[in-house]
Structures are given as C-alpha cells and as structure tokens.
C-alpha positions as CSV (number, residue, x, y, z in Angstrom):
1,M,269.1,45.8,36.2
2,M,270.2,42.4,36.7
3,A,273.9,43.5,37.3
4,N,272.9,46.2,39.5
5,K,270.9,43.7,41.9
6,K,274.1,41.0,41.9
7,A,276.4,44.1,42.6
8,A,274.2,44.9,45.7
9,F,274.3,41.1,46.4
10,C,277.9,40.9,46.1
11,G,278.7,43.9,48.0
12,L,278.0,42.0,51.3
13,Y,281.0,39.7,50.3
14,P,284.0,40.5,49.7
15,S,285.3,37.6,47.5
16,C,282.2,37.8,45.3
17,S,283.2,39.0,42.0
18,I,281.0,39.8,38.9
19,D,282.1,38.6,35.8
20,S,280.3,39.0,32.2
21,D,280.0,35.6,31.7
22,T,277.7,35.4,35.0
23,N,275.7,38.1,33.9
24,K,275.2,36.7,30.4
25,S,274.5,33.1,31.8
26,S,271.9,34.3,34.2
27,R,270.4,36.7,31.8
28,V,269.9,33.5,29.1
29,W,268.5,31.4,32.0
30,L,265.6,34.3,32.9
31,D,265.0,34.6,29.1
32,H,263.9,30.9,28.7
33,A,262.1,30.9,32.1
34,E,259.7,33.4,30.8
35,G,258.0,31.3,28.1
36,L,257.3,28.5,30.6
37,P,254.7,30.2,32.6
38,F,253.0,31.7,29.4
39,S,252.8,27.9,27.9
40,K,251.3,26.8,31.3
41,F,248.6,29.4,31.3
42,S,247.8,28.9,27.9
43,V,247.2,25.5,27.9
44,R,245.2,25.7,31.8
45,A,243.1,28.8,29.9
46,L,242.3,26.3,27.0
47,V,241.5,23.4,29.4
48,F,239.1,25.9,30.9
49,V,237.6,27.2,27.5
50,F,237.1,23.7,26.2
51,G,236.4,21.8,29.6
52,R,233.5,19.7,28.3
53,S,235.6,18.9,25.3
54,V,238.5,17.8,27.2
55,Q,236.4,15.7,29.4
56,N,235.0,14.1,26.3
57,L,238.6,13.2,24.8
58,H,239.5,9.3,24.2
59,P,241.7,7.6,24.9
60,E,241.2,8.9,28.3
61,I,245.3,9.6,28.6
62,V,244.8,12.4,26.4
63,Q,242.9,14.2,29.2
64,H,245.6,13.2,31.7
65,I,248.3,14.5,29.5
66,L,246.4,17.5,29.0
67,L,245.9,18.3,32.8
68,D,249.0,17.4,34.0
69,M,251.5,19.1,31.4
70,P,250.9,22.4,33.3
71,S,252.1,20.8,36.5
72,L,255.2,19.8,34.8
73,A,255.7,23.3,33.2
74,F,255.1,24.8,36.8
75,F,257.8,22.5,38.3
76,T,260.6,23.2,35.7
77,T,259.7,27.1,36.0
78,Y,260.3,27.3,39.6
79,A,263.0,24.5,39.4
80,L,264.8,26.9,36.7
81,L,263.9,29.8,39.5
82,I,265.6,28.0,42.2
83,L,268.7,27.4,40.0
84,F,269.0,31.1,39.3
85,W,269.1,31.8,43.0
86,A,271.5,29.2,43.9
87,E,273.9,30.3,41.2
88,I,273.8,33.7,42.8
89,Y,274.1,32.5,46.4
90,Y,277.0,30.3,45.5
91,Q,278.9,32.9,43.4
92,A,278.5,35.0,46.1
93,R,280.2,32.9,48.4
94,A,282.9,32.1,45.9
95,V,281.8,28.4,45.5
96,S,281.6,26.6,42.4
97,T,278.6,26.2,40.6
98,D,279.7,23.6,38.0
99,R,277.2,21.0,39.4
100,L,273.9,23.2,39.6
101,R,272.9,23.1,35.9
102,P,273.5,19.1,35.6
103,S,271.7,18.7,38.3
104,F,268.9,20.7,37.4
105,F,268.6,18.9,34.1
106,T,269.1,15.5,35.6
107,I,266.2,16.3,38.1
108,N,264.1,17.3,35.2
109,A,264.8,14.4,33.3
110,V,263.9,11.8,36.0
111,V,260.7,14.0,36.9
112,Y,259.5,13.8,32.9
113,T,260.6,10.3,32.6
114,I,258.7,9.1,35.7
115,Q,255.6,11.0,34.4
116,I,255.8,9.8,30.8
117,A,256.4,6.0,32.5
118,M,253.2,6.8,34.2
119,W,251.3,8.0,31.1
120,L,252.5,4.8,29.1
121,I,251.4,2.4,31.8
122,L,247.8,4.2,32.1
123,W,247.6,4.0,28.4
124,W,248.5,0.6,28.3
125,K,246.3,-0.2,31.2
126,Y,243.8,2.1,33.1
127,I,244.5,1.7,36.8
128,P,242.9,4.1,38.9
129,L,245.6,3.8,41.9
130,L,248.3,4.9,39.5
131,V,245.9,8.3,38.6
132,I,246.0,9.2,42.4
133,L,250.0,8.1,42.5
134,S,250.4,10.7,39.7
135,K,248.7,13.0,41.6
136,M,250.5,12.8,44.7
137,F,253.6,12.8,42.6
138,F,252.7,16.3,41.5
139,A,252.1,17.3,45.0
140,G,255.4,15.8,45.9
141,L,257.0,17.9,43.2
142,S,255.4,21.4,44.2
143,L,256.4,20.7,48.0
144,F,259.9,20.2,46.6
145,A,259.9,23.3,44.5
146,A,258.4,25.2,47.9
147,F,261.3,23.8,49.9
148,G,263.6,24.8,47.3
149,F,262.0,28.5,47.4
150,L,262.5,28.5,51.3
151,L,265.8,27.3,51.1
152,Y,267.5,29.7,48.7
153,G,265.3,32.5,49.0
154,G,265.7,32.6,52.6
155,R,269.3,32.5,52.4
156,Q,268.9,35.5,49.9
157,L,266.8,37.6,52.4
158,R,268.9,36.6,55.5
159,S,272.1,37.7,53.7
160,I,271.0,41.1,52.9
161,E,271.5,43.9,55.3
162,Y,268.9,46.8,55.4
163,P,269.7,50.1,56.3
164,M,267.9,51.4,59.5
C-alpha cells in the first residue's frame, strides 16, 4: 500500500526513484508512530476516569506531569508524521534527506529537555507564572506542529495532479 502511494507520488517527478530501503524506512517510522496516539489517549482516559484522584495527588508536580505527558506525545506523534511527509517530499524531488531525522531527534530532545526543566523547577519551588509558561509552551508546540502540517501537507496536495 505504501509503495503504491509513493509510486503514484513519484510518478509526477521523473527524477524520483523508489528504493526498498526508503520503503522499509518509511514503514518502520509509521509502525513506531502508531503506539504514540494510543499512549496519549490512554493517559487522557485514565486522567478522565480518575480525575478527582489526580487532583488530590501530592506533590502537585505529579498532577502537572500526568496532564502534560499527552501533549508531549501529541507533539512527538505529529512531528513524526511531518518527518514522514518531508522525507517523501524531498525524496520525490531527489533532495537529500540526511538532515531530517537528526533534526527530528534534536527538536524532540530540546522540547523534552525544556519541559523536564520546567517540571523540576516547579517541583523545587512552585511558581504560578511557570505553570502559565508551560501551558503557553504547549500551545506554541501545537502551533509549530500545525505549521508543519500546512507546509508539507500543502506541498503534497499541490504536487498531485488530479485527473479531470
């Protein structure tokens, strides 16, 4: 199924080539991405079911971690999907994709490091302004993921020729 979609996409570009390594690599990335939404929805469902218990957890940082982890999983899931689209797009144009995966790992490492640092600061000393900054950080991440969707999703749709 994946090879057929890529073959149709690559049919638009004469320089595009489909090799087995690319097909296997893409399938591996998508296989890993399937578990992330499941974990995100599982944590949210547990928080919903045990909502009163979560609000009574002490120290308060545990509440923030339980409520923020699904947002981190959301960002990682959609960043992985954007990476997949970007790989297909650049391979179809015969552009090197060597920097895409390291940049994906770097961006995720920076995001998780910033969030863990905020959690540690909140654990050490509760600062209400930092809670607001944490929520704004997640809003910015969601905006960043939406921008990636628009960028590479729009490029994918624009490059497909529809028969009339």
